[in-house]
Every structure is written in C-alpha cells, then in structure tokens.
N, C-alpha and C positions, 0 to 999 in steps of 0.2 A: 504494500500500500504506500503510495506517494501522492500527496496532495499539496498544491502550491496556492498560497493566498497573498494578496497585496497587504503590506503592513508599513508601519512607520517605526524606525529605529532611533532610540535616544542613547547617546554614549553614556558611559559611567560618569555620574556626577555632572552631566551636561544637559542643557536644554536644547541643544542643537539637534535638529531632526533631519533624517534622510529617508527617502522613499526606497523600500526594499521589498523582497518577497520572502515569505516564510514557507519552507519545505518541511512537511511532516512525514516521516518515514516510520518503519516498524519500531525502531528503538531510539531514534534521534530526531532532533529538530535542527534545521540549518537555516541561517539567514543568508540570502543571496542578494547581490547587488543587481542593478538593472541589466547587466550583461550576464547574469546567472553565475557569477563567481562567488564562491563561499566567503563570507565575511566572518561568520561566527557559527559555532556548532556546539551542541551539548546533548548529553543523554537525557531521555525523557524524565528520569528520576532526579535530575539535577536542576530542573527549572521549577519556578513557582508561578502558578497561574491564578490570576484574580478574575473570577467570572464576572460577566457584565451585570450591571444593575439597571433594569429598564432597557433603554437603548444605548447606554454607555458601552464603550468598547471593552474587549478583553485586554488585560495587561499581563505580559509574560516577562518575568524577571529572571535574568541569568545570574549565576553565582559570581561572575566577574563584574557585575554591576550594571550591565546594559539592560535597557528595558525596551520591549517590543509591544506596540499597540496595534491591535487588529480589530476591525469592525465586528460588531455583534451579529451582523447578518450572515457571517460564515460559520459553518459547523465545527469550530475549533474544538470544542469540548468533546464532541462525538469522536473526532479523529484521535484526540489524545487518549481518550478512554480505550479505544481499540488498540492503541499502542502500549497500553499498560499503565498510563498515568492515573493516579488515584488522588484526587483533591479531597480536602476535608468535606466539602459539600457533597461530592460523589459518595463518600463513605456514609454520610448521614442519609442521603437519598436511598441507599440500598438497605437501610435498616428501618423498618416500620416504626419500631419503638422510638427511635431517635427523632424521626420527623413528626410523630405524634406528640412527643415532648416539646419539640420546637413550635408546633401549632398551638400548644397551650401556653408556652412561655412568651412568645412574641406579643400576643395581646396584653399579657400581664406586664411585660416590659414597657410597652407603649403607654399603658395606663399609669404606671409609676412615673414615667418621664413627663407625661402631660399633667398629672395631678400633683406631683411633688417637685421634680427637678426643674421644669420650666418655670412654674410660679416662683420657686425659691430663687432661681437665677435672675428672673425679672425684677424681683424685689431688691436684689443686690445691685443691679445695674441702673435702675431708674434714678437713684439719688445722684448719679454721675452725669446725668443729662443737664446741660446748662439751662438756666431759666430763659435765656434769649431764644433758644431753640424751641422751648415749650410755648413761648409767646407767639412765635412764628406759626406754630401748629394751630394755636387758637385763632389767629387771624384768618388762616386759610379755611379752617372748619366753619367758623362763624360766617364767613362770606358765602360758603356753599349753602349753609342752613338758611341764611337770609334769602337766598335765591330759590330755595326748594320748599321749605316747610315752616319758616318763620316770617311774620309780618311785623310792620311797625306797631309799637304798643299804642293802644287806645286810651291808656291811663292819662289822666290830667297831669299837668306839671306839678300841681300841689300834691297829688298822690305819690308821684315818683319822688319828689323831694322829701316827703315825710318818711317814706320807706327807706330811702337812701340815708337819711339822718339816723334812723333806727339801726341800719347796717353799720354805719361808721361808729356809732356808740358801742356796739357789740365788739367791734375790732379793737377800739381804743381801750375799753374796760378790760378786755382779756389780754391786751398787750401782745397780739399775735404777730406783729411785725410783717404784715401782709400788704406791703405797699403796691405790689403788682396785681392785687386782686381787685376785680371790678364787677359790680352788679349791673346786669343788663336786663332791660324789660322788653319783652316781645309778646305779640299776640300769636296764637297758633291753634288752628282748628285740629291739627293732627295730634299735638301733644296734650291739649286740654289743660287741666290744672296740674302743673308740673314745674319742677326746677331741676336743672342739671348743671354739672361742672365740667368745664373743659380743662385739659392738662395744665395750661399755663396760668390759670387763676381767673378766667372769665366764667362767671356764674350767670346763668340765664334763668329768670323767673317769668313765668307766663302771666298774662292778664287774668286768666281764669284762676290761677293759684291765688293771686292777690284778692280777687273777688271772694274766693272760698274762705280764706283765712283773714280777711280784712278786719273782722271784729275780734280776732284772737291774736293779738300781737306776739304773745309768748309762743304760740304754735308756729307762727311765721318765723320767729327767731330760731326755733328748733330746726325747722326745715333748712334755713340758711346755714346754721351751724353744721348740719349733716353734710351739706354741699362743701362747706369749708373743709370738713374732715377729708373729703375726697381729694381736695387740692393739696392739703398739708401732707397727706400720706402718698401723694402722687399716684393715685389709683388710675387716672386716665392713661398716663404713660405706661404704667404697669400692664394694663390691659393691651395696649399696643404691642409691648414687648412680648407678652404671652401669646398673642395672636400670631405675631411674626415667628416666634419660636416653634409654635405648633405647626404652622404652615411649612416651615423648613423641615420639620420632622416628617410630616406627611410626604413631602417631596422626596426625602431620602428613602423612605420605605417603599413608596410606590413608583419612584423614578419618573418617567414621562407618561405614566398612565393617566392622562389628563381627565378622562371621564370619571375614573374612580376618585381622583382627588377632588373634582368639582362636586360630585355627589356627597362626599364626606364633608367638605367644607360647607356645603349648603344645609346639611341636616345635623349629623352627629357632632361636628365641630361647634356648631352654634350651641347645642345643649351643653357641651363641655365648658365652653367659655361662659355660659350662663351660670354654671356652678361656681366658676371662679368669682364672678361678680357678686354672687350671694355672700361669699366670705368678705368681700370688700364692703358690701352694704352693711354688714354687721359691724365692721371696724369703724365705718363712718357713724353708725348709730352710737357706738361706744364713745366716740369723740364728742358727739352732740350732747350725750347724757352728762359726761364729765364737765363740759364747759357750761351747760345749763346750771349745774350746781354751783360753779364758780360765780355765775351771775346772780345767784340767789333765786333762780327760777326752778320750779319743780320739774323733774324729767317727765312728769305727766304731760307736759306740753308737747313732747314728741309723740306720746301716745295719742293725744288729741288730734295732732296733725295727721298722723297715719290713719286714724279712724275716719277723719273727714275725707281724706284722699280716697280711702277704700270705698266709702259710700258714694263718692262722686264718680268714681270709675266703674262702679258696679261690681257684682260678684263675678269671679273668674270661673270658667269651667275647669274640670279636672285637668284636661289637656293644657289649657292656658296656664294653669298653676305650675304644671311641670316645666313649661317652657319659659316661665316668668323669670326675669333677671333679678327680681327682688325676692328675698325670703318671704314666706307667707306673712301677711300683715298681722294676723292675730298673734304670732310668735313675737314680732317686734313690739307690738303694743304691750303685751304681757311683760316683756323685758323692761320696757320704759317704766311701767307702773311699779315694778319691783324695786326700782331705784329711788322712788320719791321719798 
C-alpha cells in the first residue's frame, strides 16, 4: 500500500512552510518535495498524529521536530491504521467501555467548565477591564437600545429632577464614590416597569417603573440600589465574559459544526446563562439589602418593590419561570423580609 497526499511542511522550531507530498507506505511515512525527492522519513511508530477537530487539518509531528499539516479531507487516519499506527483515540474507539466512559465524562466536563471554571475566571478578569472601556460599551449599547426599544421619557422635568435628587442623596449618604454612574429615564413599551444597569454605570429607569413606585420612594430607592449593586460588582461585564467564554468552549468542542453551535447557543446556552444571572441577581439583592440598612430604610422596601413589579408583570407560566433570568420573586421577597 502506497498513498500520496499534498501537505505543508514546517521545519523544526520554524514557521517557514513549504509545499510537499506525504507518502504513506506499509511501515513508513516519507515527505517528498515537488520533484518527489525524499526530504524526511520515519517509521510509523515514531510519529505523533493529532487528529482533526471539525474541519481543522491533521498534524503529524516527527521526532526530529518537523511538523506536517494535511487537510482533513484525506483519509490519513485510515491509511495509518492499516499501516499499524495506533493513536490514543484509535485505542479508545476500539474499546466500548472507554468510549462509553468518554460519552459520560464529556458532558460532565462541559458542565463543570460552564458552571464553575468560566464564571470563576470571568469574575477574576472583569475587575481588570478599565472603566473607559466599560463606558464605551455603555455608549454603544444605549445608542442601539434608543434606536430599537427605548423612547424619550415622558416624565416632566420636575419629576426627573426630584428622582435625580433622591438618587444623588443615596450616593452621597452611602459615600459610594460612583462619579461615573448616571441615571437615565426612558419610556419603553417593550420593557414596561423596569430598571437595568449597563456595565459602565449607566442605569436606565423606565417611565412605567416611576409610575408604579412613585408613591413608594423607599421601594424606588431599593430598586436603584439593586441596579447599583450590578454596577459595583461588574455583573454586566461578567456576563459578557461568561458568554464569550462559553461560546469559545462550544466552538472548541464542536469545531465548525455551525448548525449544532447555533442550535445550542439559541436554546441551551440561553438557559445556562440565565442560571448565571440568577446568582448575580441574588448578589445585587444582597447589596441592596445591606445598603438599605445603612440608610436606615427597612429591607422590606425591596420586598415591596419586587411584589409591585411581580403584580405589574403578571404571573409567569411554569415554562416562563424556568427561562426567567431572575430568581422566583417570592424567594427574593421572603429574603428581603427576613432582613428587616
């Protein structure tokens, strides 16, 4: 048996490439130049073959340091196996117990990486991101939201000034040193009564939220403190880092199988990221409760705000609760009441 395939040869410790041919025979592999003169030869057992991942190429490493790259479209693995080459993957594939174990361990490994390693790494990395970068993210995101789902606030200037004064008093009394944090008012049919924080410190409060909690200033303060908690703990940037890390992990496991990756990112990945955000919501609740106490306000104010929002948004179906990015409201209300 002798088969020849086009390949690319890299010299030992060099990035310089040359076009060659790979000759696979019964017991040897030989690298030929364009005139079919032998450049390099080795016994089958002396080489190390890295099988392709997705559409990535084969890599054949020689003991002398040279590396050969061959397209995945060629049946290199089959030829090498016929010549007696046994890779670790081949050994595993020939033992049912091994690949059954691998079938079990790979999902467990992915779960561990997604649930533990990536969130932990994201939490370590996000404090290193400069505020200027976060503010630039805010600017771009807010511009997009203003074009798609947010409208100019219908609140009167007097209402906005009164709430902004309340906001400034909270920040000053708590000495939070949040000079980059800004409260923005917007109308939104899509978001309804809501507030959300962007990574760089821009907090958006909707007109419907102000209307809902207008007669409950402590409840409104609790909501704003919750959003401040997201900013202080850099939850927005953490979610971005977690999403990017998970996407890279999926790309590594699935290679160029775009259809699989798209299905996963559209369904399962969303659920996984929602679980991450539930933990962040609880951390923001803890921040709000602690700082309400510092202001001399009962944490019950957070429970009142959550109850009002829950009633305004209506009851969720079981499926909606499963996909909800917030922990179930009654759990959060109960926790707030326990701290009063």
